[in-house]
N, C-alpha and C positions, 0 to 999 in steps of 0.2 A: 201435527198443527196443535197446541196445547193453550190454555187460558188460565191467566191466575188473578183471581180478584183480590184487590186488596179493600180497606174496609169503609170505604168515603160510600158507595154506593151498589152496595152485594144484591138488591135486586135488581140492576140493570145488568150488573155482569151474569147474572142466573137468568136473564131473559135473554142474554147477545149469547152465550154460550148454546138456550134451547132453540134458538132462531138457528144457528149451526150444528143441531145436533150431538152436540157435544159438551164433554162434561168438565166442570173448573177443577184444575189440577190440585190436590190436596195439597195443603200447605197450612201453617201456621202463619199470621200475623198478629203478632201482640206488643202488650205493654209489659216491662218492670216494674217495680214497685217505684222506681224513681224517674216512671215515664218514657225511660228509652224504647226505641223499637226495636223491636227484634222477629226478625224471619226467619221460618226455615220450611223449607219446602221438603215435601213427605214424599216424594218418587219420583225416578228419574227422568230428567229431563236433558240428559246429553246428545247433542245432535237434533234438537228440537227447534221446530220455528216457534218460539214462543211468543205470546199477546198479554202484558199484564193490562187492565184496565183499574184507573185511578184517576177521579176526577179530583183537582188540589181546591174542592172547595174550604166551607167552613168548616173546622180548623185548619185552615192553608196551611200553616209551617206544620202542624204534626201529618198531614194528607201527604203533603211534600214529601217529607220525612219517608214515611213510608214506601213513596214510590222510589225516591231513592236507594233504600235500604233494600227494598225488593230485586231493583234491577241489580244488584251486586252481587246479592243469592246467587243471582240467576247466570252474571257472567261468571261467577266462581264455580258454578255446576256444571258450565259449558255447554249450554245451551247453543243452537247453530246460530240463531239471530234471535236480537228482543224489538219487540215491536213496543214502545208506552202508546195505549189508545188514552189520551186522556179529555173525555166528552167535554169537560168544562176545563181550560187552563187558568189556573188562578194568576194573579197579577199581571192579567194581560193589561189592564187600565194603565200599568207603570212602565208605556211602552216609548217614552221618551223625555228628556229631562225638563218638568215643569218650571223651573229654576235655576240659578246659578246652586252648586253643590249639593243635588239632589240624584239620588241612582236612576239607572235605567234597568229596573228590577226585572223584568219583563224576559231581557236578552241573560241577567244573571241567572233567572230559573231555568233560561234553555242550555246553558253552559254546564249544569249541575247535571242535568237529566244526561246529555251529551256525556260527559264526564263517567258518570256513575256506571253507561253501557248501554245504553238505547241504540242501536241501530237505526232506528225509523222512529216517525211519530205520526199519530194519527188522532186527528183531533177535530174538533165541531165550531165554527161560528166562532172563529177567535176574534176578539172586537179590534183588533187591527190588521188586515193583511200584511204589512209588513213583517208581521212577528215570524211571520213563516221563513224569515230571510235570516232570523235569527238565531236559528239552529244549522250546522253544520252536516248535518245530517236529510234523507230523503223527506219530506213534509208532506202527509193530505192532510187538508183542511176541508172539511166534510160541512154538506149544509144544510139546514135542516129545514128550508124550504120548500122541497115533494114533500114533508109531513105535515106542514102546516096547510101547504095549496090543496091536500086532501080534504082535509077538513074543513078550511073554507067554502068549498066547492060543495060540498054536502049540507053546508049551515044557508049557505048563501045563493042558492039556487035563483035563477031569475030575477034577483032582486038589485035595485041599484045600489053598487060597494065604490067607494073610493079607497086606495090605501094611500096610509100617511104616515109620512117618515116623521118620526118629532123631534128631527135635528137636520141641518146641514149632511151630516155625516152620516147619517143613516140614508141618504137618498138610493143608491147602487140597490142595496139590500130590496130598500122597497120598491123603484123600480123593477125589478127583476121578477118581485111576482105579481105586479100590476099587470107586467107584461103578459104575462101567463093565462090569467082570469082576464083580460082583454078588459080592464078597469083604470079609469084615470086615477093619477097622482095628486095627491098633495103633497105640500111640506110647510111645517111649524119652522120660523124664524122668531126664535127668541133673542130678544138683544135688553141692554139695562141702557137706558138712556145716558144717565149720569149715576156716579157712587150714592148708594145710598137708597137709591130709587127702586121699586119696584120693578120685575122682572117683566116685559110686555112681550106678549106673541102675538105675532101675524102669520096670520094663517094665508098660504099660498095655493092658489084653487079653489074650487067652487067644491064646496061639503055639504053645499044646503039640499036640504029633504034626501038622503044618503046615508045608507051605512058606513059608517066608518071605521077602519081597520088600521089600527097602530101597527107598523114593522119595529122591533128593534131586536138585540142581542144578547141587553141584559137588561134585566129589572133590578135594582139594589133597595132600596129605601120606598120606591114606586113616586117620589114627588114629581119631576118629569113627565111620566107618564098620565097621572093622578090633574094635572094641570093643562095638561095638553086636553085632556079629555073634556074637560071644563069650558075650555077656550073655544071647541070643536063643536058642543051643544050650546054654545050661548049664540054661535052664529046658524044654528039651523040643523044640526047634524040630526038624524033620526034615533041614531043609537051609535055608541063608541066601545071596540071590541078591541081588544088589543092580544098578539100575534109576539112573544116572546123566548126568543130561545133559552136563555138560563135563567132562571128564577131562583136571583142567590136572597131577596127577600130578609134581608135583617134590619132590625130595630120593630119599629112599629110599622115597618111595610103592609104587615096583613091587613091590620085596623086599616092604613089607612086607602087602600084599595075598597075596603069593603066600603066605609063611606064614602067615594069617588063618583062620580055619573060613568065608569066604567061598569059595561055587564056583565062582561067575562075577561077576566083574563087568562089565556093560556100558553103553558111554557111546556118544555120537555120533561121528562126526566135526566136531563146530563148532571144535574143537582138534587139528592133524595131529598123528598118532601118533608118538609118538618110537619108537628103534629096541629100547628095552628092552620098551615098549608092545605092537610088531607081533612081538614072540620070547615074549610073556610066554603061558602054558598057560591061565590064568583070566583074562584082559581079553580082551574083545573090542568094535570097535565096528559099529553100525550105521550106515546113511548118513540125512542128515538134507537131502540132495542133492532130493530128488523134492517135499518138504514147502514150501522153501524157493524151490522152481523155479517152483512152483505159486502162490505168496503173490506173487514177480516178476511172474510173469503178469496176477495180477488186480489189481495196483498198475497195471500198465501200461495195462491193459484199462480203469480207474477201477470197477473189479467190488468187493466185499464180502472183504474180508480175513477179517474174524472168523467169517463162514458156513465158514469149514476146519475147524472147530472145534466145531460143534455139532451 
């Protein structure tokens, strides 16, 4: 087993290799002067079980191209099996036709990765579960829930807690955490009564005099979670925290969160933290390196990955 790290999240790759008591493969992933991607693997990988670690986060196209070129380099170097470890799968929100003459980009990216030479996919908290079916190769979708559960149990021991889904689509994810800690579940139902009117948030469930924990898979601009936090505070919540797997945090997201009622936003390190995120007082990251490292070990040893979450 050998691990190759591309440039999107070197720190996570180093943490994963440390958890596996392994060294990263010596390789050069660089740009030419015209910004073309070039990859050179500087050690023998013939017959090896290879794992490439690369999130396709911002800049999504550059990071995706690095992954594709690295896959091709390993395939041509006669690696026995190549697993693409993609902690954050970019383009996942384009998983269906949103209107006439629009693409399904999540499927296109899956085709590109498969064609480039990946034999397996290892990813985490896909935006939509059906994306696993976009790949024609074995795909393991890991969950950040065990990492979040440990943090939640330490912080909220013996406190009244309600797990909140910020929309109807995230109910399954929120319910899984609520069941593990024996907490109640609330759902925020967003609706716009008519065109041009402001969005109304109806809260299904009792949150008054409870600490609310919002659970989601992606936070981008932060607008949805910030508005949800305000709505929860308005109906009597004692505090509102958010646990989100992928902290995209684009544009003015960090500022939005700092000026919102959210006490803390907790994300994983599936996406490398920007300087603004590191300097923020109410945003912190927890590492998914142990859980990804264990999944890599199980794939290599041909053991069950799903039993990690039983």
